[in-house]
C-alpha positions in Angstrom: -19.6 -35.1 1.7 -21.3 -31.6 3.2 -21.6 -33.2 6.0 -18.2 -35.3 5.5 -16.2 -31.9 4.9 -17.8 -30.4 7.9 -16.5 -33.0 10.8 -12.6 -33.0 9.1 -12.7 -29.2 9.3 -14.0 -29.6 12.8 -11.5 -32.1 14.3 -8.5 -30.5 12.5 -10.0 -27.5 14.6 -10.5 -29.3 17.4 -6.7 -31.2 17.8 -5.0 -28.1 17.0 -7.0 -26.6 20.2 -5.5 -29.9 22.3 -2.2 -29.3 21.5 -2.3 -25.0 21.7 -4.0 -26.3 25.4 -1.4 -28.8 26.7 1.7 -27.4 24.9 1.0 -23.1 25.6 -0.9 -23.9 29.3 0.3 -26.6 31.0 3.8 -27.7 29.1 5.1 -23.8 29.3 4.4 -23.7 33.3 7.4 -26.8 33.7 9.0 -26.7 30.1 9.3 -23.6 28.8 12.5 -23.5 27.5 11.5 -26.3 25.2 8.4 -24.7 24.7 10.2 -22.1 23.0 13.1 -24.1 21.0 10.0 -26.4 19.5 7.6 -23.9 18.8 8.8 -22.9 15.4 8.7 -26.7 14.3 5.2 -27.8 15.8 3.7 -25.0 14.2 4.9 -25.3 11.1 4.0 -29.3 10.8 0.7 -27.9 11.8 0.6 -25.3 9.0 1.6 -28.5 6.5 -1.2 -30.0 8.1 -3.3 -27.8 7.0 -2.0 -26.9 3.4 -2.4 -30.9 2.9 -6.2 -30.9 4.6 -7.1 -27.8 1.8 -5.5 -29.2 -1.0 -7.8 -32.3 -0.5 -11.1 -30.5 0.0 -10.6 -27.3 -1.9 -13.1 -25.1 -2.3 -13.1 -22.6 0.9 -10.0 -23.8 2.5 -7.4 -23.6 -0.3 -9.0 -19.4 -0.3 -8.4 -19.8 3.4 -5.1 -20.9 3.3 -3.8 -18.2 0.7 -5.6 -15.6 2.8 -3.9 -16.4 5.7 -0.5 -16.5 4.2 -0.5 -12.7 3.8 -1.5 -12.1 7.4 2.1 -11.8 8.6 0.1 -9.4 10.9 -0.7 -12.0 12.9 1.4 -15.3 12.5 4.8 -16.2 12.5 6.8 -16.3 9.0 7.8 -19.9 9.7 3.4 -20.6 9.0 2.5 -17.7 6.2 6.0 -19.8 4.6 4.3 -23.0 4.7 0.7 -21.8 3.5 2.5 -19.4 0.7 3.1 -23.1 -1.1 -0.6 -23.8 -1.1 -1.5 -24.0 -5.0 -5.1 -23.5 -6.5 -4.9 -25.4 -8.5 -7.7 -28.5 -8.3 -9.0 -31.2 -10.9 -11.0 -29.6 -13.2 -15.3 -30.5 -13.2 -16.3 -33.0 -15.8 -17.8 -31.0 -19.3 -20.9 -33.0 -17.9 -21.2 -30.6 -15.5 -20.3 -27.9 -16.5 -22.5 -27.1 -19.7 -25.9 -26.7 -18.3 -24.5 -23.9 -15.9 -23.3 -22.2 -18.6 -26.3 -22.5 -20.9 -28.3 -21.9 -17.7 -26.6 -18.3 -17.6 -26.5 -17.4 -20.6 -29.9 -18.5 -22.0 -29.5 -20.8 -25.3 -27.9 -23.5 -26.2 -23.6 -24.0 -26.3 -23.7 -24.5 -29.6 -25.9 -21.0 -30.4 -23.5 -18.7 -28.5 -20.2 -20.5 -29.0 -18.8 -21.6 -32.9 -17.0 -24.0 -30.8 -15.9 -25.0 -27.1 -13.1 -27.3 -25.7 -14.5 -29.8 -23.7 -10.8 -30.1 -22.2 -10.9 -27.3 -19.1 -6.8 -25.7 -19.6 -6.7 -24.4 -15.8 -8.9 -25.8 -12.5 -9.2 -23.7 -9.3 -10.7 -23.8 -6.4 -13.7 -21.6 -7.5 -13.8 -22.4 -10.9 -12.5 -23.1 -14.2 -11.7 -22.0 -17.4 -11.8 -23.6 -21.2 -10.9 -22.6 -24.4 -13.6 -21.0 -27.0 -14.5 -19.4 -30.1 -17.6 -16.5 -30.4 -19.8 -17.0 -33.5 -17.8 -14.7 -35.3 -14.4 -16.8 -34.7 -12.9 -14.5 -32.0 -10.8 -16.8 -29.5 -12.0 -16.5 -26.2 -11.2 -18.3 -22.5 -14.7 -19.1 -21.0 -14.2 -19.2 -17.0 -16.7 -21.1 -15.5 -17.7 -21.3 -11.3 -17.8 -25.0 -10.2 -21.3 -25.6 -9.8 -22.5 -25.5 -6.5 -19.6 -24.0 -5.1 -21.6 -21.7 -3.5 -23.5 -23.8 -1.6 -19.9 -25.6 -0.5 -18.6 -22.4 0.5 -21.6 -21.3 2.8 -21.1 -25.4 4.3 -17.0 -23.7 4.5 -17.6 -21.0 5.9 -20.2 -22.3 8.5 -17.7 -24.7 9.9 -15.1 -21.7 9.9 -17.7 -20.3 12.8 -17.6 -22.7 14.6 -13.7 -23.6 14.3 -13.3 -19.8 15.2 -15.3 -20.1 18.3 -13.8 -22.8 19.1 -10.1 -21.3 18.8 -11.4 -18.9 20.7 -11.5 -20.4 23.8 -7.6 -20.0 23.8 -7.1 -16.9 25.5 -4.0 -16.0 24.3 -5.5 -16.2 20.6 -8.5 -14.5 21.7 -6.3 -11.3 22.8 -4.2 -11.1 19.9 -6.9 -10.9 17.4 -10.6 -10.8 16.7 -11.2 -14.1 14.8 -14.8 -13.3 13.9 -13.4 -9.5 12.0 -10.8 -12.0 10.6 -13.5 -14.0 8.8 -16.0 -11.6 8.0 -12.9 -10.2 5.9 -12.7 -13.3 4.3 -16.4 -13.9 3.4 -15.8 -10.4 1.8 -12.9 -11.6 0.0 -14.8 -15.1 -1.2 -18.0 -12.6 -2.0 -15.5 -10.3 -4.5 -14.1 -13.3 -6.3 -18.0 -14.9 -6.9 -19.1 -12.1 -9.0 -18.0 -12.4 -12.6 -19.8 -9.2 -13.9 -17.6 -7.3 -11.4 -14.2 -9.1 -12.4 -15.6 -7.8 -16.1 -15.4 -4.2 -14.9 -12.0 -4.5 -12.9 -10.6 -5.5 -16.9 -12.2 -2.7 -18.2 -10.3 -0.4 -15.4 -6.7 -1.8 -15.7 -6.9 -1.7 -19.5 -8.1 2.3 -18.8 -5.5 2.9 -17.3 -3.2 1.2 -19.7 -4.8 2.4 -22.3 -1.0 4.7 -23.0 1.2 2.2 -22.6 1.9 -0.4 -25.6 3.8 -2.7 -23.0 0.9 -3.8 -21.0 -2.0 -6.2 -21.7 -5.3 -5.9 -20.5 -7.9 -8.7 -21.9 -11.2 -7.8 -23.0 -14.5 -8.7 -21.7 -17.2 -9.8 -24.1 -20.5 -8.6 -22.3 -22.7 -10.2 -24.6 -21.3 -13.6 -22.9 -20.5 -12.3 -19.7 -22.8 -13.6 -16.7 -22.3 -13.5 -12.8 -21.3 -17.2 -13.5 -19.5 -17.2 -16.5 -17.1 -14.5 -17.6 -15.6 -14.4 -21.5 -12.7 -12.7 -22.5 -10.8 -12.2 -25.1 -7.9 -14.9 -24.9 -4.3 -13.6 -24.1 -2.4 -16.6 -23.2 1.1 -16.6 -24.4 4.1 -17.3 -22.6 3.9 -18.6 -18.7 6.2 -15.5 -17.0 7.9 -18.5 -14.8 8.6 -20.5 -18.1 12.5 -18.8 -18.2 13.4 -21.5 -20.8 10.3 -20.1 -23.2 11.1 -16.9 -22.4 14.7 -17.3 -23.4 13.9 -18.9 -26.6 12.1 -16.1 -27.4 15.0 -13.9 -27.7 13.1 -12.0 -24.7 15.4 -10.8 -21.9 14.7 -12.0 -18.1 15.6 -8.8 -16.6 13.2 -6.4 -19.3 10.8 -8.5 -18.2 11.3 -8.0 -13.8 12.0 -4.3 -14.9 8.5 -4.2 -16.7 6.5 -5.9 -13.9 8.1 -4.3 -11.1 7.4 -0.6 -13.1 4.2 -1.8 -13.6 2.8 -2.4 -10.1 4.6 1.0 -9.2 2.4 2.5 -11.5 -0.8 0.5 -10.1 0.1 1.9 -6.4 1.3 5.1 -6.4 -1.2 6.6 -9.8 -4.1 4.4 -10.0 -4.3 3.4 -6.9 -5.7 0.4 -8.7 -3.7 -3.1 -8.6 -3.6 -6.2 -9.6 -3.6 -8.2 -6.1 -3.3 -12.1 -7.0 -0.1 -12.2 -9.4 0.8 -15.5 -9.2 2.6 -16.8 -12.2 -1.1 -18.2 -14.3 -2.2 -15.2 -14.5 0.5 -13.3 -16.1 1.5 -13.9 -19.7 5.1 -12.8 -22.1 3.5 -12.3 -25.8 6.7 -12.0 -28.3 5.8 -9.1 -30.2 7.6 -8.6 -33.8 9.0 -5.2 -35.0 12.5 -3.5 -34.4 13.6 -4.6 -31.0 16.3 -2.9 -28.3 19.8 -2.1 -29.6 21.2 -4.5 -27.8 19.0 -7.4 -30.1 16.2 -7.9 -27.7 12.4 -9.0 -28.9 10.0 -6.2 -28.1 7.0 -8.0 -25.5 4.2 -7.4 -23.8 3.6 -8.1 -19.9 -0.2 -9.6 -20.5 -2.3 -9.2 -17.1 -5.9 -12.4 -16.8 -7.9 -12.8 -13.7 -8.8 -9.8 -12.5 -11.2 -11.2 -9.6 -9.2 -10.3 -6.4 -8.1 -6.1 -6.2 -7.2 -3.8 -4.1 -8.0 -0.3 -3.9 -5.3 2.7 -1.8 -7.0 6.1 -1.3 -6.1 9.2 -2.2 -4.5 10.4 1.1 -2.8 7.0 1.8 -1.6 7.1 -2.1 -0.1 10.5 -1.2 1.5 9.7 2.3 2.8 6.3 0.1 4.9 8.4 -2.5 6.3 10.4 0.3 7.7 6.6 1.5 8.9 6.1 -1.6 10.6 9.5 -2.4 11.8 8.4 1.3 13.3 5.2 -0.1 14.9 6.5 -3.3 16.6 9.8 -2.0 18.3 7.8 0.9 15.6 10.4 3.7 14.7 7.9 6.7 13.0 10.9 8.3 11.0 10.9 5.5 10.4 7.5 5.6 9.3 7.6 9.1 6.4 9.9 8.8 5.3 8.8 6.4 4.7 5.2 8.1 3.7 7.0 10.8 0.8 8.8 8.5 0.0 5.7 7.2 -1.0 3.7 10.1 2.4 1.2 10.5 3.1 2.9 14.5 1.8 2.6 17.1 0.9 5.8 19.8 4.3 5.0 21.8 6.5 4.2 18.7 10.1 6.5 19.5 10.3 7.9 16.0 13.4 9.5 17.0 14.7 5.9 17.5 13.5 4.4 14.6 14.6 6.9 12.5 17.9 6.4 13.5 17.3 2.7 12.3 16.0 3.1 9.2 19.1 5.0 8.1 21.8 2.5 9.6 19.2 0.0 7.6 20.1 2.0 4.6 23.2 2.2 4.8 23.7 -1.1 4.9 21.3 -2.8 2.2 21.6 0.3 -0.5 22.2 -0.9 -3.5 22.4 -4.5 -3.1 19.9 -6.9 -5.2 17.2 -9.2 -4.2 19.3 -12.0 -4.6 22.3 -9.9 -2.1 19.5 -9.5 0.3 18.3 -13.0 0.3 22.0 -13.6 1.2 22.1 -11.1 3.5 24.7 -12.5 6.7 23.6 -13.4 10.2 26.1 -11.4 11.9 25.4 -8.1 9.6 21.3 -8.7 11.1 22.8 -9.9 14.7 24.7 -6.9 14.5 21.6 -4.6 14.1 19.1 -6.2 15.8 21.9 -5.8 19.0 22.0 -1.8 17.9 18.3 -1.2 18.1 17.8 -4.1 20.6 15.3 -2.1 22.8 13.2 -0.8 19.4 12.4 -3.9 18.2 11.4 -6.3 21.8 8.9 -3.4 21.7 7.8 -3.8 17.9 5.9 -0.6 17.7 4.7 -1.6 14.7 0.9 -3.1 13.1 -0.5 -3.3 9.4 -3.4 -1.7 8.7 -6.5 -3.0 7.6 -5.9 -0.8 3.8 -2.6 -2.9 2.9 -2.7 -6.3 3.8 -3.9 -7.3 0.5 -1.3 -4.5 -0.7 1.6 -6.6 1.0 0.8 -9.9 0.8 0.4 -8.5 -3.6 4.4 -7.4 -2.6 5.3 -10.4 -1.5 4.8 -12.4 -4.4 6.0 -10.2 -6.9 9.5 -9.7 -4.9 9.8 -13.6 -5.1 8.5 -13.1 -9.3 10.4 -10.5 -9.8 13.7 -12.3 -8.1 12.7 -15.8 -10.3 13.2 -13.7 -13.3 16.0 -11.5 -12.6 17.7 -12.9 -9.7 20.7 -9.8 -9.9 17.3 -6.9 -9.6 17.6 -4.5 -8.1 14.9 -2.6 -6.6 16.7 0.1 -5.1 18.7 1.2 -8.5 14.6 0.9 -9.8 13.1 3.2 -7.2 15.6 6.0 -7.1 14.9 7.0 -10.5 10.8 6.7 -10.1 11.7 8.4 -6.5 13.1 11.8 -8.3 10.1 11.4 -10.9 7.7 11.7 -8.3 9.4 14.3 -6.2 9.9 16.4 -9.5 5.8 16.1 -10.0 5.6 17.5 -6.4 7.5 20.6 -7.5 4.5 22.5 -9.4 2.0 21.7 -6.4 4.9 22.8 -3.4 5.6 26.2 -5.1 2.0 27.1 -5.3 1.9 26.7 -1.6 5.6 28.5 -1.2 3.4 31.6 -2.5 0.3 30.9 -0.7 2.5 30.9 2.3 4.2 34.0 1.2 0.8 35.7 0.2 0.0 35.4 4.6 2.7 36.6 5.3 3.2 39.8 3.3 0.2 40.8 5.6 1.4 39.7 9.3 3.9 43.0 9.6 1.2 44.9 8.0 -1.7 43.8 10.1 0.5 44.3 12.8 1.0 47.8 12.1 -2.7 48.8 11.6 -3.2 47.2 15.1 -0.4 49.3 16.9 -1.3 52.2 15.1 -5.7 51.5 16.8 -4.2 51.4 19.8 -2.2 54.4 19.7 -5.2 56.1 18.5 -6.9 55.0 21.4 -9.4 52.5 19.2 -8.0 49.6 21.6 -8.6 49.9 25.2 -5.3 48.6 27.0 -5.2 46.7 30.6 -2.5 47.3 32.6 -3.0 47.7 36.1 0.3 49.5 37.0 -0.1 53.1 35.3 4.4 53.1 34.5 4.1 50.0 32.5 2.3 51.8 29.8 5.1 52.8 28.6 6.8 49.8 28.3 4.4 47.9 26.9 4.3 50.5 23.9 8.4 49.6 23.7 7.6 46.1 24.1 4.7 45.9 20.9 7.6 48.6 18.4 9.9 45.4 19.9 7.7 42.9 18.9 6.6 44.3 15.9 10.3 44.8 14.4 10.8 40.8 15.5 8.0 39.9 13.0 9.5 42.1 10.1 12.8 40.2 10.6 10.9 36.8 10.8 9.1 37.5 7.9 12.2 38.1 6.0 14.5 34.9 7.1 11.1 32.8 6.3 11.3 34.8 2.5 15.2 34.4 2.5 14.7 30.4 2.9 11.6 30.0 0.5 13.2 32.1 -2.5 16.5 29.2 -0.8 13.5 26.5 -1.9 12.7 28.1 -5.0 16.1 28.5 -6.3 17.1 25.0 -5.1 14.3 24.1 -7.5 14.9 25.7 -10.8 13.3 29.0 -10.1 16.0 31.2 -9.8 14.3 34.4 -11.5 11.8 34.2 -8.9 14.4 33.2 -6.0 16.2 36.7 -7.2 13.3 38.6 -6.7 12.0 37.3 -3.5 15.4 37.3 -1.9 15.9 41.0 -3.3 12.3 42.0 -1.3 13.7 39.9 2.0 16.7 41.8 2.3 14.7 45.2 1.5 12.0 44.2 3.7 14.3 43.4 6.9 16.2 46.4 6.7 13.1 48.6 6.8 11.5 46.7 9.7 15.2 47.6 11.0 13.7 51.4 10.9 13.4 53.5 14.3 9.4 53.7 14.9 8.1 56.8 15.1 6.1 57.8 19.0 4.0 59.8 16.9 4.5 62.6 20.1 2.4 60.5 22.9 3.9 60.2 25.9 3.7 57.7 29.2 1.3 60.3 30.8 -0.6 62.0 27.5 -1.4 57.9 26.6 -2.9 57.0 29.3 -4.9 59.8 29.7 -6.2 59.5 26.0 -7.5 55.5 27.9 -9.9 57.5 30.2 -11.9 57.6 26.9 -14.0 54.5 26.2 -12.7 52.1 23.3 -12.9 48.5 22.4 -12.1 45.6 24.3 -8.6 43.9 23.0 -10.0 40.8 23.0 -13.5 42.0 21.1 -10.8 43.3 18.3 
């Protein structure tokens, strides 16, 4: 079986390589227009062929198709869209093969570990399957079990993929565009993460802690007494599947409210927790109707339930800080802020024209702001073409890239957008993002006020330090290296003028800080700082005493030894 799988995968790769060589290296020289015109159709067909192969063989091939569907930085849309249709649903293994694995992992007979165990799987996937059961105390649970021999099968698939990667690397354009060996290593790490059920149970606990204060979100509890590396036992939280729209409506639950809660849950995961569920496909999300008082318009209360925590993503604090900046920029329609955040996050290449890009984002926001998801999908070709012609130079250069840290997040948000649109075609991402961005901005105000005070403390010292420096120089404690004696008086006048300038600049900066504090509701502090700034600027205009030093006496005082200016 393993040998047959290897031959099928290898044969597919050889046919694809032959296609690339004929069309891209030979025919492109003689019929370039035909090659370009037929490319979307041809490569969509190849993506469909791989999808069929993966569905037939299962194992790592299904996961590879899902993994590649997220690599929009490497593959064109017509390929990723075709691969995204690959569903991780395969026939379950017979119970006779599953039972020995469970008993081996738990170290006891199935009858001793569970009061009841349904031999018919409720769901089957490429790596495992799920069964309903009850613990000895009667608690209903879901038992997730790895397929027997899956690790050996994945090892064979990865070996075949290694050979395929070496074959495809023979094609120079592909070799220049992507490092297939590193891509394969990344995919292997993703597989290893999904095979570790103990890590998945810890992920569930972390999500439960993150949403402990939100009664609208439910996370199943793992039972550690029955959880092992290849067996995971979680609380049974099965409810209405999130894409069962008819059942949601029959339960009296608003589909728009479900879409909004799902969207807000991911805003929290990304911008606050830095830890997000990276596989939000319909089988992993449920809507649980609740009893009790609903909303004023009669909607029934509900809980949104997440399951399957094998694939999760993490966002570093620094990246999260700039993502918050981008969200604030989107919420308040600040294109420059969005572009600066994109640059800091690594989405822009060094040669990117930031000013041109800022104008493009401003124009894009002006055209799409306020549109619902359904309206965005219907955006006319004429509008898109007009935007392309206006910023043709920018788009042709395409100074963008997707940092490694955000690939999983990009795939997650793509799935999320499809779910939200399906629940509520009129969902307006901009209307939902604006209050969230305002809240982020308000949360930043205390930190910004502290920063303003810190800047103020440093600014106060600048004129005082400069005055002490001039006093020491006039007292002869600092040696001035001047080539012409008649220039010494001029140097003193320049230094005095420079000190006045520093005082005025400091006053202006204080005025700006005062306006900033006033705009953020700190009226009292802003008034005090504004008054001090005015007095400070008037004081800086006063005549500066020459301390009775003439140019000649000043020159004479310089003849004695004193510290060097640079050393000071």
